[in-house]
N, C-alpha and C positions, 0 to 999 in steps of 0.2 A: 504494500500500500504506500509506504513512504518512498520506496525506490521507483515506483511507477504510478504516480498519482493520476496520470492521464489515462490509464488503463480503464476499460469498462468493467469495473469490479462488481461482483455480486458476493453475497455471503457464501454461496456455494463455492465460488472460485477461491475465496480466502480459506475456506475450510479444506479444500483440496490441497492448497499450498502447504498447509501445516498438518494434514492428516487427521482432521476432525470433522465430525458431522456438523451440518449447518446449525442445528439447535444447540449442540454442545458448545460450538464456537461462540454463538450469540450469548449464551448464558455466561460463559467464562469471560468473554470480553467485557460484558456489563459489570461483572464482579470485579475485574481488575482495573478497568478504565473508567467505569462509571456511566458509560453511555453505549448504545448499540454500535456495532461496527460501521454501518453506513452513515450514521449521524457523525461519528468520529471522522470518517472520510470526508464528509462535507465540510466540517470545520477545518480539517487539515488543508483541503483544497482552498478554502477561503484565506487561510494564513498565507499559503503560497501565492495566491492571487494578489493579496494585499501587498506582500513584499515586492512582487513584480510591478505592481502599479506604482509603488513608492519609489523604487530604485531605477526603473527603466523607462524607456520610451515606447515599448511595445504597445500595440493597440489593444483595446479591451477584447476584441475578437481573437487576436493572436493568443492572448493570455488564456482566454476561455478554452481554446483548442488545446493548449499546452497542458492545462490542468484537468482535462477530462470532460469538458462540456461541448456538446455538438454545435451549439449556437451561442452567439453573444447574448441573445435574449435570455436563454436559460441560465447562463452564468450571472447575468445582471439581476435576475429575479432572486437567485440563491444568495448572491452577495448582499442585496438589499435586505433580505429576510434575516440574515445572520449579522451583518455589520450595521444596518440601519440606514444606509445611503446607497444609491447606485454607484457602481465603480468609478465612473467619470467624475461625479461630484466628490466622492471620497478622495480621489487622486488630487483634485484641485485644492481640497481642504488641507492636504498634507504638505503642500508647498509652503516654504517659509514666506512670511510676509515681507514685502519689499520695503 
């Protein structure tokens, strides 16, 4: 998940990667991390996206593709839900005041 955030992960895929059944992985993940695997993945992707928005000049669409979203709109909706602002507005707010 961390090495390939752009991969189209499912809980089944993650379970296969570590040799666990889907339900066992979900339960164990929640016990250890405090949230379900796919929720964790979403938050991880938002952290990566925020870093890319802050540090680079890549377009929102390019960042979306890089971190696993098929469209800029899907990434923007997820980012706004998690961060509270659309990616472009958040990026502008991170710039130092002149």
